[in-house]
Backbone as CSV, one residue per row, in Angstrom:
resi,resn,N_x,N_y,N_z,CA_x,CA_y,CA_z,C_x,C_y,C_z
1,MET,21.278,-23.380,-0.413,22.453,-22.867,-1.097,23.051,-21.723,-0.294
2,ASN,24.326,-21.860,0.097,25.030,-20.760,0.747,25.427,-19.745,-0.305
3,GLY,25.821,-18.581,0.107,26.258,-17.581,-0.841,25.887,-16.187,-0.404
4,HIS,26.134,-15.250,-1.306,25.937,-13.842,-1.021,24.519,-13.420,-1.405
5,VAL,23.996,-12.438,-0.689,22.657,-11.920,-0.957,22.770,-10.431,-1.263
6,LEU,22.112,-10.011,-2.328,22.023,-8.599,-2.686,20.605,-8.130,-2.414
7,ALA,20.458,-7.087,-1.617,19.151,-6.504,-1.332,19.083,-5.105,-1.919
8,LEU,17.973,-4.792,-2.582,17.715,-3.447,-3.083,16.716,-2.793,-2.140
9,SER,17.049,-1.613,-1.636,16.236,-1.027,-0.575,16.004,0.456,-0.775
10,GLY,14.815,0.877,-0.329,14.530,2.288,-0.157,14.697,2.627,1.311
11,GLY,13.756,3.416,1.846,13.879,3.896,3.215,13.307,2.986,4.269
12,VAL,12.296,3.447,4.992,11.873,2.840,6.259,11.545,1.350,6.151
13,GLY,10.585,0.963,5.292,10.206,-0.442,5.197,11.343,-1.303,4.688
14,GLY,12.019,-0.835,3.643,13.143,-1.582,3.108,14.259,-1.716,4.116
15,ALA,14.506,-0.648,4.878,15.575,-0.659,5.875,15.319,-1.710,6.947
16,LYS,14.060,-1.912,7.314,13.753,-2.907,8.340,14.106,-4.314,7.872
17,LEU,13.731,-4.645,6.640,14.072,-5.974,6.140,15.577,-6.093,5.942
18,ALA,16.219,-5.023,5.459,17.670,-5.049,5.304,18.346,-5.343,6.644
19,ALA,17.829,-4.736,7.710,18.393,-4.990,9.036,18.159,-6.432,9.466
20,GLY,16.982,-6.981,9.134,16.718,-8.381,9.450,17.658,-9.307,8.713
21,LEU,17.870,-9.028,7.433,18.808,-9.834,6.645,20.210,-9.736,7.217
22,ALA,20.606,-8.543,7.615,21.941,-8.347,8.181,22.121,-9.141,9.461
23,ASP,21.054,-9.267,10.236,21.149,-9.972,11.515,21.196,-11.489,11.365
24,VAL,20.575,-12.033,10.314,20.526,-13.490,10.191,21.624,-14.046,9.285
25,LEU,22.216,-13.188,8.463,23.306,-13.627,7.598,24.649,-13.337,8.264
26,ALA,25.605,-14.219,8.061,26.935,-14.000,8.621,27.543,-12.727,8.046
27,PRO,28.373,-12.029,8.810,29.017,-10.812,8.299,29.704,-11.057,6.960
28,GLY,29.483,-10.140,6.020,30.095,-10.264,4.708,29.250,-10.977,3.674
29,ARG,28.074,-11.499,4.097,27.222,-12.230,3.154,26.109,-11.368,2.556
30,LEU,26.082,-10.085,2.886,24.991,-9.229,2.430,25.525,-7.911,1.884
31,THR,24.990,-7.516,0.740,25.181,-6.163,0.223,23.808,-5.519,0.095
32,VAL,23.658,-4.338,0.675,22.410,-3.586,0.564,22.668,-2.387,-0.336
33,ALA,22.038,-2.385,-1.513,22.160,-1.269,-2.452,20.961,-0.352,-2.243
34,VAL,21.219,0.915,-1.979,20.176,1.820,-1.511,19.856,2.901,-2.544
35,ASN,18.575,3.205,-2.654,18.092,4.288,-3.501,18.696,5.623,-3.066
36,THR,19.205,6.386,-4.028,19.691,7.738,-3.740,18.901,8.795,-4.505
37,GLY,17.789,8.398,-5.122,16.968,9.365,-5.838,16.344,10.413,-4.933
38,ASP,16.220,10.082,-3.626,15.651,11.026,-2.657,16.670,12.049,-2.176
39,ASP,17.950,11.871,-2.510,19.004,12.746,-2.002,18.792,14.185,-2.466
40,PHE,19.235,15.134,-1.655,19.137,16.538,-2.048,20.091,17.373,-1.191
41,GLU,20.306,18.589,-1.644,21.131,19.541,-0.904,20.212,20.445,-0.087
42,HIS,20.543,20.598,1.183,19.701,21.408,2.068,20.589,22.114,3.076
43,LEU,20.472,23.430,3.134,21.282,24.234,4.056,22.768,23.957,3.878
44,GLY,23.148,23.695,2.628,24.545,23.436,2.329,25.008,22.025,2.621
45,LEU,24.100,21.159,3.032,24.445,19.786,3.401,23.878,18.796,2.392
46,THR,24.587,17.703,2.188,24.096,16.627,1.333,23.304,15.649,2.194
47,ILE,22.005,15.567,1.935,21.103,14.713,2.715,20.786,13.478,1.890
48,CYS,20.953,12.293,2.478,20.665,11.015,1.812,19.670,10.241,2.686
49,PRO,18.383,10.571,2.600,17.406,10.009,3.542,17.355,8.482,3.569
50,ASP,17.363,7.831,2.405,17.233,6.373,2.405,18.497,5.694,2.916
51,ILE,19.654,6.196,2.520,20.902,5.634,3.056,20.913,5.765,4.571
52,ASP,20.494,6.920,5.073,20.517,7.111,6.520,19.517,6.212,7.232
53,SER,18.345,5.997,6.630,17.382,5.070,7.234,17.971,3.674,7.337
54,VAL,18.663,3.236,6.289,19.285,1.916,6.308,20.405,1.872,7.339
55,LEU,21.258,2.893,7.367,22.348,2.946,8.342,21.803,2.882,9.767
56,TYR,20.852,3.746,10.074,20.347,3.819,11.446,19.634,2.531,11.856
57,THR,18.869,1.954,10.940,18.128,0.739,11.278,19.067,-0.449,11.457
58,MET,20.042,-0.590,10.562,20.984,-1.702,10.690,21.875,-1.544,11.919
59,ALA,22.081,-0.297,12.370,22.878,-0.054,13.566,22.029,-0.078,14.841
60,GLY,20.703,-0.257,14.697,19.814,-0.270,15.858,19.604,1.097,16.470
61,LEU,19.772,2.162,15.679,19.662,3.521,16.178,18.393,4.230,15.719
62,ASN,17.571,3.558,14.927,16.401,4.210,14.327,15.293,4.450,15.339
63,ASP,14.492,5.456,15.068,13.333,5.780,15.910,12.121,5.033,15.376
64,ARG,11.718,3.968,16.042,10.597,3.150,15.570,9.264,3.865,15.718
65,GLN,9.141,4.681,16.743,7.861,5.363,16.945,7.599,6.397,15.863
66,ARG,8.582,7.235,15.608,8.409,8.286,14.605,8.471,7.706,13.200
67,GLY,9.256,6.646,13.021,9.348,5.987,11.731,10.508,6.455,10.886
68,TRP,11.217,7.485,11.294,12.373,7.974,10.551,13.334,8.632,11.537
69,GLY,14.564,8.813,11.112,15.556,9.473,11.957,16.064,8.589,13.078
70,MET,16.786,9.210,13.998,17.423,8.488,15.093,16.578,8.560,16.361
71,ALA,16.702,7.516,17.177,16.016,7.494,18.467,16.702,8.471,19.425
72,ASN,15.972,8.874,20.456,16.509,9.766,21.495,17.071,11.054,20.884
73,GLU,16.337,11.574,19.909,16.786,12.761,19.178,16.403,14.029,19.930
74,SER,17.142,15.105,19.677,16.780,16.435,20.173,16.759,17.388,18.978
75,TRP,16.206,18.604,19.183,15.901,19.470,18.043,16.335,20.912,18.267
76,HIS,17.411,21.097,19.060,17.842,22.458,19.389,18.294,23.224,18.144
77,MET,18.969,22.562,17.236,19.445,23.226,16.025,18.277,23.754,15.202
78,MET,17.214,22.946,15.048,16.051,23.382,14.286,15.371,24.581,14.962
79,GLU,15.293,24.547,16.270,14.680,25.664,17.000,15.451,26.958,16.741
80,GLN,16.782,26.870,16.740,17.587,28.060,16.512,17.490,28.527,15.062
81,LEU,17.421,27.586,14.120,17.259,27.958,12.716,15.982,28.759,12.507
82,ARG,14.903,28.342,13.172,13.638,29.076,13.044,13.789,30.497,13.581
83,ARG,14.497,30.644,14.703,14.719,31.982,15.251,15.483,32.867,14.264
84,LEU,16.377,32.231,13.514,17.204,32.971,12.566,16.517,33.179,11.227
85,GLY,15.298,32.659,11.084,14.536,32.863,9.866,14.964,32.001,8.705
86,GLU,15.621,30.872,8.986,16.060,29.978,7.917,14.980,28.936,7.600
87,GLU,15.173,28.237,6.491,14.194,27.226,6.073,14.075,26.128,7.131
88,ASP,12.849,25.775,7.459,12.647,24.756,8.490,11.666,23.671,8.052
89,TRP,11.421,23.562,6.744,10.428,22.595,6.267,10.937,21.157,6.345
90,PHE,12.253,20.985,6.395,12.819,19.635,6.492,13.525,19.524,7.834
91,ASN,13.004,18.658,8.700,13.538,18.533,10.057,14.856,17.771,10.079
92,LEU,15.835,18.340,10.759,17.118,17.683,10.981,17.363,17.647,12.484
93,GLY,17.397,16.444,13.044,17.680,16.309,14.459,19.143,16.595,14.753
94,ASP,19.446,16.871,16.016,20.816,17.212,16.390,21.786,16.066,16.139
95,ARG,21.397,14.839,16.489,22.276,13.692,16.264,22.354,13.363,14.772
96,ASP,21.221,13.454,14.102,21.168,13.205,12.663,22.054,14.198,11.907
97,LEU,22.107,15.427,12.407,22.898,16.464,11.754,24.364,16.062,11.644
98,ALA,24.869,15.353,12.636,26.270,14.928,12.605,26.551,14.056,11.386
99,THR,25.608,13.198,11.025,25.772,12.351,9.838,25.889,13.202,8.587
100,HIS,25.028,14.199,8.464,25.027,15.039,7.260,26.295,15.884,7.164
101,ILE,26.771,16.359,8.304,28.014,17.134,8.305,29.180,16.247,7.896
102,ALA,29.264,15.052,8.487,30.361,14.138,8.167,30.338,13.776,6.688
103,ARG,29.154,13.489,6.162,29.037,13.126,4.744,29.456,14.297,3.848
104,THR,28.960,15.467,4.163,29.181,16.615,3.288,30.647,16.993,3.208
105,TRP,31.319,17.051,4.344,32.717,17.496,4.267,33.590,16.438,3.621
106,ARG,33.259,15.155,3.802,34.033,14.101,3.138,33.814,14.120,1.624
107,LEU,32.575,14.364,1.201,32.315,14.495,-0.238,33.073,15.683,-0.821
108,ARG,33.061,16.801,-0.109,33.762,17.985,-0.600,35.277,17.793,-0.588
109,ALA,35.760,16.889,0.267,37.199,16.607,0.306,37.621,15.644,-0.796
110,GLY,36.644,15.127,-1.556,36.968,14.300,-2.702,36.575,12.848,-2.613
111,SER,36.008,12.422,-1.477,35.553,11.032,-1.372,34.291,10.830,-2.193
112,SER,34.091,9.608,-2.666,32.853,9.282,-3.380,31.764,8.966,-2.366
113,LEU,30.509,8.966,-2.820,29.410,8.613,-1.926,29.577,7.178,-1.429
114,SER,30.080,6.292,-2.271,30.339,4.909,-1.843,31.347,4.879,-0.700
115,GLN,32.419,5.636,-0.833,33.447,5.659,0.201,32.918,6.250,1.501
116,VAL,32.146,7.312,1.386,31.585,7.941,2.579,30.606,7.006,3.273
117,THR,29.752,6.339,2.491,28.767,5.426,3.063,29.452,4.268,3.783
118,ALA,30.504,3.742,3.185,31.260,2.654,3.819,31.877,3.124,5.131
119,HIS,32.395,4.338,5.142,32.982,4.890,6.369,31.924,5.021,7.463
120,LEU,30.768,5.559,7.106,29.708,5.731,8.096,29.248,4.393,8.645
121,ALA,29.093,3.392,7.756,28.648,2.068,8.199,29.660,1.458,9.160
122,THR,30.922,1.536,8.822,31.962,0.982,9.702,31.971,1.709,11.040
123,SER,31.834,3.029,11.006,31.836,3.812,12.241,30.671,3.455,13.150
124,LEU,29.550,3.040,12.553,28.369,2.664,13.332,28.372,1.187,13.696
125,GLY,29.442,0.473,13.384,29.568,-0.925,13.778,28.800,-1.895,12.915
126,ILE,28.504,-1.513,11.675,27.745,-2.378,10.772,28.709,-3.284,10.023
127,ALA,28.470,-4.593,10.107,29.401,-5.569,9.525,29.092,-5.885,8.068
128,GLN,27.874,-5.606,7.618,27.499,-5.878,6.234,27.766,-4.647,5.366
129,GLN,27.748,-4.831,4.061,28.081,-3.751,3.138,26.828,-2.977,2.736
130,ILE,26.886,-1.655,2.864,25.826,-0.763,2.411,26.413,0.108,1.310
131,VAL,25.770,0.130,0.153,26.303,0.889,-0.984,25.190,1.725,-1.602
132,PRO,25.526,2.898,-2.130,24.540,3.649,-2.904,24.345,2.978,-4.253
133,MET,23.220,3.257,-4.896,22.985,2.681,-6.222,23.959,3.246,-7.253
134,SER,24.392,4.494,-7.049,25.329,5.153,-7.951,26.054,6.236,-7.176
135,ASP,27.280,6.546,-7.599,27.986,7.689,-7.033,27.640,8.970,-7.773
136,ASN,26.958,8.850,-8.893,26.507,10.022,-9.645,25.166,10.503,-9.106
137,PRO,24.931,11.802,-9.096,23.649,12.301,-8.601,22.481,11.835,-9.477
138,VAL,21.479,11.255,-8.844,20.205,10.927,-9.475,19.135,11.565,-8.598
139,ARG,18.227,12.315,-9.204,17.226,13.022,-8.413,15.823,12.686,-8.901
140,THR,15.039,12.108,-8.019,13.645,11.793,-8.336,12.829,13.080,-8.368
141,GLN,12.045,13.237,-9.411,11.182,14.395,-9.564,9.783,13.924,-9.940
142,VAL,8.777,14.631,-9.446,7.386,14.270,-9.727,6.717,15.415,-10.476
143,HIS,5.813,15.042,-11.391,5.065,16.050,-12.140,3.664,16.152,-11.561
144,THR,3.317,17.354,-11.127,1.992,17.620,-10.565,1.357,18.762,-11.345
145,GLY,0.228,19.238,-10.876,-0.421,20.367,-11.523,0.434,21.621,-11.509
146,ASN,1.464,21.629,-10.651,2.363,22.773,-10.563,3.613,22.600,-11.416
147,GLY,3.662,21.511,-12.204,4.850,21.238,-13.008,5.767,20.243,-12.307
148,TRP,7.024,20.211,-12.724,7.988,19.283,-12.131,8.482,19.817,-10.791
149,THR,8.503,18.920,-9.803,8.913,19.270,-8.445,9.904,18.240,-7.938
150,ASP,10.940,18.687,-7.239,11.859,17.749,-6.608,11.118,16.917,-5.570
151,PHE,11.487,15.661,-5.462,10.751,14.722,-4.620,10.584,15.218,-3.188
152,GLN,11.660,15.678,-2.554,11.568,16.045,-1.144,10.628,17.224,-0.922
153,ARG,10.582,18.155,-1.873,9.641,19.274,-1.745,8.203,18.755,-1.755
154,TRP,7.931,17.833,-2.680,6.578,17.259,-2.763,6.282,16.394,-1.543
155,PHE,7.244,15.582,-1.147,7.039,14.601,-0.086,6.931,15.250,1.293
156,VAL,7.822,16.175,1.599,7.885,16.753,2.939,7.164,18.099,3.000
157,SER,7.581,19.044,2.159,7.004,20.382,2.242,5.539,20.403,1.820
158,GLU,5.214,19.695,0.725,3.834,19.663,0.241,3.049,18.471,0.792
159,GLN,3.725,17.627,1.590,3.104,16.478,2.264,2.319,15.595,1.291
160,CYS,2.850,15.428,0.090,2.301,14.518,-0.931,0.916,14.910,-1.429
161,ARG,0.476,16.130,-1.134,-0.902,16.504,-1.488,-1.156,16.576,-2.999
162,PRO,-0.305,17.250,-3.791,-0.604,17.326,-5.225,-0.566,15.957,-5.886
163,ALA,-1.526,15.703,-6.772,-1.557,14.430,-7.503,-0.368,14.359,-8.454
164,VAL,0.193,13.159,-8.579,1.374,12.940,-9.416,0.949,12.265,-10.712
165,SER,1.299,12.886,-11.834,0.960,12.315,-13.138,2.138,11.606,-13.789
166,GLU,3.347,11.925,-13.344,4.537,11.342,-13.968,5.702,11.414,-12.988
167,ILE,6.630,10.479,-13.092,7.831,10.449,-12.264,9.037,10.298,-13.178
168,ARG,10.084,11.068,-12.900,11.316,10.907,-13.669,12.513,10.932,-12.728
169,PHE,13.641,10.452,-13.235,14.849,10.357,-12.436,15.952,11.140,-13.140
170,ALA,16.075,12.401,-12.763,17.065,13.272,-13.388,18.462,12.708,-13.139
171,GLY,19.249,12.664,-14.218,20.578,12.071,-14.118,20.661,10.711,-14.768
172,THR,19.484,10.175,-15.166,19.452,8.907,-15.895,18.790,9.144,-17.250
173,PRO,19.265,8.430,-18.287,20.442,7.573,-18.281,21.717,8.377,-18.107
174,GLY,22.802,7.695,-17.797,24.088,8.346,-17.593,24.659,8.123,-16.216
175,ALA,23.800,7.729,-15.239,24.298,7.435,-13.899,24.993,6.075,-13.918
176,VAL,26.241,6.047,-13.502,27.040,4.819,-13.523,26.751,4.006,-12.270
177,ILE,26.573,2.733,-12.438,26.334,1.835,-11.307,27.488,1.943,-10.312
178,SER,27.182,1.948,-9.026,28.239,2.083,-8.022,29.127,0.845,-8.021
179,PRO,30.386,0.986,-7.634,31.285,-0.178,-7.608,30.755,-1.314,-6.750
180,GLY,30.174,-0.985,-5.598,29.686,-2.031,-4.705,28.513,-2.797,-5.272
181,LEU,27.592,-2.096,-5.943,26.451,-2.766,-6.554,26.906,-3.603,-7.743
182,ALA,27.812,-3.059,-8.566,28.334,-3.819,-9.708,29.049,-5.082,-9.237
183,GLU,29.825,-4.954,-8.167,30.555,-6.110,-7.644,29.598,-7.174,-7.129
184,ALA,28.550,-6.744,-6.424,27.590,-7.716,-5.887,26.887,-8.461,-7.006
185,LEU,26.486,-7.746,-8.050,25.787,-8.381,-9.169,26.675,-9.370,-9.919
186,ALA,27.997,-9.141,-9.888,28.929,-9.986,-10.646,29.537,-11.106,-9.820
187,ARG,29.216,-11.184,-8.541,29.840,-12.191,-7.677,29.500,-13.602,-8.142
188,GLU,30.499,-14.464,-8.133,30.255,-15.858,-8.498,29.432,-16.573,-7.447
189,ASP,29.506,-16.098,-6.204,28.756,-16.753,-5.127,27.432,-16.054,-4.825
190,LEU,26.980,-15.164,-5.729,25.676,-14.529,-5.528,24.587,-15.607,-5.527
191,ALA,23.790,-15.633,-4.451,22.780,-16.677,-4.306,21.367,-16.167,-4.537
192,ALA,21.115,-14.892,-4.287,19.755,-14.368,-4.440,19.777,-12.850,-4.443
193,ILE,18.757,-12.292,-5.072,18.517,-10.845,-5.056,17.159,-10.625,-4.387
194,VAL,17.129,-9.737,-3.409,15.902,-9.437,-2.669,15.521,-7.991,-2.908
195,ILE,14.306,-7.763,-3.385,13.774,-6.406,-3.471,12.956,-6.173,-2.207
196,CYS,13.453,-5.305,-1.353,12.829,-5.076,-0.050,11.465,-4.403,-0.208
197,PRO,10.640,-4.415,0.848,9.288,-3.842,0.756,9.320,-2.311,0.745
198,SER,9.835,-1.776,-0.353,9.926,-0.332,-0.557,8.975,0.073,-1.676
199,ASN,8.717,1.357,-1.781,7.819,1.880,-2.815,8.393,1.553,-4.198
200,PRO,7.686,0.770,-5.020,8.235,0.402,-6.335,8.498,1.604,-7.232
201,PHE,7.630,2.613,-7.175,7.739,3.765,-8.066,8.819,4.747,-7.628
202,LEU,8.948,4.962,-6.328,9.809,6.018,-5.813,11.114,5.521,-5.206
203,SER,11.180,4.261,-4.818,12.376,3.757,-4.150,13.115,2.692,-4.941
204,VAL,12.379,1.853,-5.680,13.022,0.769,-6.430,13.276,1.181,-7.878
205,ASP,12.319,1.835,-8.510,12.507,2.267,-9.902,13.751,3.140,-10.103
206,PRO,14.098,4.037,-9.148,15.343,4.791,-9.346,16.573,3.886,-9.424
207,VAL,16.598,2.831,-8.619,17.724,1.891,-8.661,17.770,1.207,-10.030
208,LEU,16.603,0.802,-10.510,16.525,0.119,-11.803,16.864,1.054,-12.963
209,ALA,16.755,2.374,-12.738,17.052,3.339,-13.796,18.546,3.586,-13.974
210,VAL,19.354,3.179,-13.003,20.804,3.340,-13.116,21.308,2.448,-14.251
211,ASP,22.221,2.966,-15.030,22.717,2.247,-16.206,23.143,0.817,-15.854
212,GLY,22.529,-0.147,-16.529,22.943,-1.534,-16.408,22.241,-2.351,-15.346
213,VAL,21.522,-1.711,-14.416,20.934,-2.476,-13.313,19.756,-3.321,-13.783
214,ARG,18.817,-2.717,-14.493,17.668,-3.479,-14.974,18.124,-4.636,-15.858
215,GLU,19.097,-4.378,-16.724,19.591,-5.427,-17.615,20.226,-6.559,-16.816
216,ALA,20.965,-6.208,-15.769,21.604,-7.239,-14.943,20.563,-8.104,-14.254
217,LEU,19.489,-7.492,-13.778,18.443,-8.276,-13.130,17.712,-9.163,-14.134
218,MET,17.490,-8.654,-15.332,16.825,-9.462,-16.348,17.682,-10.658,-16.759
219,ASN,18.992,-10.499,-16.708,19.910,-11.561,-17.124,20.453,-12.361,-15.951
220,ARG,19.827,-12.240,-14.800,20.327,-12.889,-13.589,20.328,-14.410,-13.726
221,ALA,21.211,-15.022,-12.976,21.275,-16.483,-12.934,20.849,-17.003,-11.560
222,VAL,20.303,-16.108,-10.722,19.886,-16.477,-9.364,18.458,-16.002,-9.144
223,PRO,17.781,-16.534,-8.133,16.407,-16.094,-7.864,16.362,-14.622,-7.463
224,CYS,15.312,-13.937,-7.904,15.028,-12.573,-7.459,13.647,-12.583,-6.826
225,ILE,13.581,-12.172,-5.577,12.342,-12.253,-4.815,11.984,-10.868,-4.289
226,ALA,10.739,-10.464,-4.501,10.276,-9.154,-4.037,9.335,-9.333,-2.852
227,VAL,9.470,-8.464,-1.872,8.566,-8.454,-0.723,7.593,-7.302,-0.912
228,SER,6.314,-7.607,-0.947,5.310,-6.576,-1.191,5.268,-5.574,-0.043
229,PRO,5.194,-4.276,-0.360,5.070,-3.259,0.684,3.627,-3.039,1.127
230,LEU,2.704,-3.842,0.597,1.285,-3.680,0.914,0.813,-4.753,1.891
231,ILE,-0.081,-4.367,2.771,-0.786,-5.301,3.647,-2.266,-4.926,3.585
232,GLY,-3.089,-5.890,3.194,-4.507,-5.578,3.035,-4.752,-4.554,1.949
233,GLY,-3.877,-4.536,0.944,-4.041,-3.616,-0.159,-3.576,-2.203,0.114
234,ARG,-3.010,-1.960,1.294,-2.594,-0.623,1.667,-1.139,-0.603,2.107
235,ALA,-0.474,0.524,1.856,0.873,0.742,2.391,0.753,1.262,3.817
236,LEU,1.626,0.789,4.699,1.565,1.216,6.092,1.999,2.661,6.255
237,LYS,2.974,3.106,5.456,3.469,4.473,5.528,3.766,4.967,4.118
238,GLY,3.912,6.279,3.994,4.349,6.839,2.728,3.233,6.981,1.709
239,PRO,3.587,7.447,0.506,2.586,7.812,-0.497,2.219,6.707,-1.482
240,LEU,2.640,5.454,-1.241,2.403,4.414,-2.235,0.922,4.215,-2.520
241,SER,0.100,4.136,-1.497,-1.337,3.921,-1.720,-1.928,5.048,-2.565
242,LYS,-1.505,6.262,-2.314,-1.979,7.418,-3.080,-1.545,7.305,-4.543
243,LEU,-0.296,6.923,-4.776,0.198,6.788,-6.145,-0.550,5.689,-6.900
244,LEU,-0.833,4.582,-6.222,-1.584,3.506,-6.857,-2.985,3.969,-7.249
245,ALA,-3.650,4.686,-6.339,-5.002,5.168,-6.616,-5.006,6.159,-7.776
246,GLU,-3.986,7.020,-7.840,-3.919,8.006,-8.915,-3.686,7.349,-10.274
247,ARG,-3.151,6.127,-10.258,-2.960,5.366,-11.503,-4.095,4.387,-11.757
248,ASP,-5.131,4.475,-10.911,-6.275,3.575,-10.994,-5.835,2.118,-10.872
249,LEU,-4.828,1.897,-10.037,-4.350,0.543,-9.740,-4.929,0.143,-8.385
250,ARG,-5.882,-0.767,-8.393,-6.639,-1.067,-7.178,-6.638,-2.554,-6.831
251,ARG,-5.645,-3.286,-7.366,-5.607,-4.725,-7.101,-4.472,-5.117,-6.169
252,GLY,-3.913,-4.147,-5.488,-2.937,-4.421,-4.441,-1.710,-5.163,-4.905
253,ASN,-1.472,-6.335,-4.306,-0.268,-7.115,-4.582,-0.143,-7.497,-6.058
254,ILE,-1.264,-7.659,-6.723,-1.230,-8.031,-8.145,-0.622,-6.897,-8.966
255,ASP,-0.947,-5.645,-8.605,-0.356,-4.503,-9.304,1.135,-4.400,-9.021
256,ILE,1.526,-4.705,-7.788,2.957,-4.677,-7.448,3.701,-5.719,-8.284
257,ALA,3.165,-6.925,-8.354,3.813,-7.994,-9.116,3.886,-7.650,-10.598
258,GLN,2.807,-7.083,-11.131,2.814,-6.726,-12.547,3.793,-5.591,-12.826
259,HIS,3.979,-4.711,-11.872,4.949,-3.629,-12.057,6.360,-4.199,-12.217
260,TYR,6.701,-5.194,-11.415,8.032,-5.797,-11.509,8.127,-6.776,-12.678
261,GLY,7.049,-7.467,-12.975,7.028,-8.379,-14.110,8.121,-9.421,-14.045
262,ALA,8.834,-9.606,-15.153,9.844,-10.652,-15.256,11.107,-10.343,-14.469
263,LEU,11.171,-9.163,-13.838,12.338,-8.858,-13.006,12.398,-9.743,-11.774
264,VAL,11.250,-10.256,-11.350,11.225,-11.086,-10.144,10.618,-12.449,-10.457
265,ASP,11.120,-13.446,-9.744,10.610,-14.807,-9.895,9.467,-15.091,-8.940
266,SER,9.546,-14.483,-7.757,8.542,-14.767,-6.738,8.299,-13.534,-5.895
267,ILE,7.190,-13.556,-5.187,6.800,-12.418,-4.365,6.333,-12.920,-3.006
268,VAL,6.737,-12.210,-1.972,6.317,-12.520,-0.601,5.215,-11.543,-0.234
269,ILE,4.083,-12.077,0.199,2.957,-11.229,0.601,2.522,-11.596,2.011
270,ASP,1.770,-10.721,2.631,1.304,-10.973,3.991,0.291,-12.117,4.011
271,ARG,0.293,-12.874,5.089,-0.638,-14.010,5.212,-2.092,-13.568,5.073
272,GLY,-2.379,-12.367,5.518,-3.744,-11.876,5.424,-4.198,-11.621,4.001
273,ASP,-3.247,-11.610,3.066,-3.571,-11.374,1.658,-3.524,-12.667,0.847
274,ALA,-3.751,-13.793,1.511,-3.648,-15.094,0.841,-4.577,-15.219,-0.373
275,ASP,-5.677,-14.478,-0.362,-6.603,-14.559,-1.497,-5.980,-14.045,-2.800
276,ASP,-4.894,-13.283,-2.682,-4.216,-12.775,-3.882,-3.316,-13.828,-4.535
277,ALA,-3.003,-14.885,-3.790,-2.006,-15.854,-4.264,-2.365,-16.507,-5.601
278,PRO,-3.604,-16.968,-5.816,-3.901,-17.620,-7.101,-3.657,-16.717,-8.305
279,ALA,-4.089,-15.463,-8.222,-3.887,-14.540,-9.345,-2.413,-14.255,-9.563
280,LEU,-1.656,-14.174,-8.480,-0.216,-13.941,-8.597,0.458,-15.125,-9.286
281,ARG,0.035,-16.318,-8.917,0.624,-17.512,-9.547,0.220,-17.594,-11.015
282,GLU,-1.004,-17.233,-11.309,-1.446,-17.220,-12.716,-0.623,-16.225,-13.536
283,GLY,-0.159,-15.174,-12.880,0.664,-14.176,-13.556,2.108,-14.591,-13.710
284,GLY,2.440,-15.778,-13.205,3.785,-16.310,-13.402,4.737,-16.149,-12.245
285,HIS,4.246,-15.708,-11.088,5.117,-15.521,-9.935,4.846,-16.578,-8.873
286,ALA,5.903,-17.134,-8.327,5.754,-17.975,-7.144,5.370,-17.076,-5.972
287,VAL,4.659,-17.633,-5.003,4.145,-16.833,-3.894,4.528,-17.477,-2.566
288,THR,4.978,-16.641,-1.636,5.234,-17.069,-0.264,4.382,-16.223,0.667
289,LEU,3.676,-16.866,1.569,2.888,-16.153,2.574,3.719,-16.022,3.844
290,ALA,3.752,-14.816,4.409,4.548,-14.579,5.616,3.914,-13.445,6.412
291,GLU,4.394,-13.288,7.643,3.993,-12.129,8.444,4.913,-10.981,8.034
292,THR,4.407,-10.037,7.242,5.281,-9.005,6.683,5.302,-7.717,7.501
293,LEU,4.464,-7.606,8.529,4.488,-6.430,9.395,5.686,-6.537,10.333
294,MET,6.542,-5.516,10.341,7.764,-5.548,11.152,7.716,-4.456,12.216
295,ARG,7.274,-4.848,13.411,7.201,-3.892,14.512,8.458,-3.906,15.372
296,SER,9.235,-4.981,15.279,10.385,-5.153,16.157,11.532,-5.802,15.400
297,ALA,12.694,-5.829,16.032,13.853,-6.497,15.434,13.573,-7.982,15.240
298,ALA,12.815,-8.577,16.160,12.475,-9.996,16.029,11.598,-10.222,14.799
299,ASP,10.672,-9.303,14.537,9.846,-9.401,13.333,10.701,-9.308,12.075
300,GLN,11.679,-8.417,12.088,12.571,-8.238,10.944,13.332,-9.531,10.658
301,GLU,13.850,-10.136,11.701,14.612,-11.369,11.529,13.717,-12.504,11.042
302,ARG,12.508,-12.591,11.588,11.595,-13.657,11.171,11.269,-13.536,9.688
303,LEU,10.956,-12.322,9.241,10.643,-12.125,7.826,11.870,-12.392,6.966
304,ALA,13.034,-11.970,7.421,14.269,-12.218,6.661,14.487,-13.710,6.458
305,ARG,14.253,-14.504,7.493,14.415,-15.953,7.372,13.409,-16.522,6.367
306,ASP,12.179,-16.039,6.413,11.164,-16.518,5.465,11.542,-16.166,4.028
307,VAL,12.049,-14.956,3.834,12.436,-14.512,2.495,13.605,-15.347,1.975
308,LEU,14.591,-15.571,2.803,15.758,-16.348,2.383,15.381,-17.795,2.107
309,ALA,14.474,-18.341,2.913,14.013,-19.709,2.664,13.293,-19.792,1.337
310,ALA,12.469,-18.773,1.028,11.749,-18.761,-0.236,12.714,-18.657,-1.427
311,ALA,13.865,-18.010,-1.195,14.857,-17.862,-2.261,15.831,-19.041,-2.311
312,GLY,15.687,-19.967,-1.367,16.560,-21.131,-1.347,17.941,-20.847,-0.802
313,VAL,18.068,-19.810,0.022,19.364,-19.439,0.594,19.499,-20.043,1.993
314,GLU,20.575,-20.774,2.231,20.820,-21.376,3.536,21.543,-20.391,4.432
315,LEU,21.238,-20.459,5.718,21.884,-19.598,6.694,23.148,-20.259,7.242
């Protein structure tokens, strides 16, 4: 079945699959709706980490070795900030800084986050559509022994050390679905929805918390397929494994599938986790085995093709 594909994405892992989908689908056949719960204000700038990861990866500008930010980065601005005694807990590269400056002044001039994101994508030569989940501020916060903390403080400054007992998304309910995400969900030619291999608790749940998104997915008329962010029961990067352990969730892909429940029809897992397939099928999900580790652009494209085939989408 030809048609449009909607992908829901967080940062690094989700961005890689989003880039693979963008490369194998014809221009205009993909909308990537990105988590903005990680967004925050820093040094007077509006920082959108997940949007930027998707932008940089789809534009081929991402730093694969470091796992975040832009390749061939320099850090002169951060060095000078330290000399001046300013906050330096969140690293901003010199090239990356240009993105934050461009976004911030356009937002202050009256553009919406959707409009700014579209401008940045076009400027970077990206042919597919990248949209925020909402133009309204949504902020992920975690509850630890120290009380409620903004996500970036816990994630970067505290390096995920404090145990998390609860997660909330400030601004929801009340956050209005972005025009681009609403349009993608309502398209007559929508063929599939893909949940990229992002953290379900911190990257996908914020998207689902936006007014109307969860309901739209529950009432979908097309396949919804999730790609597990786990390989061998572990997340390759980020705090997902820690969050699962703190919830006493130790069954890997089965816990991921149960978290999504009826929101997804099928789940893609790594070939090495084939032993999980029977339990996943018993839980009501179709299962596709694939090579889910994405070290290169070729890996991204290969996984994208497998995901689209599992969803019945023709290239």
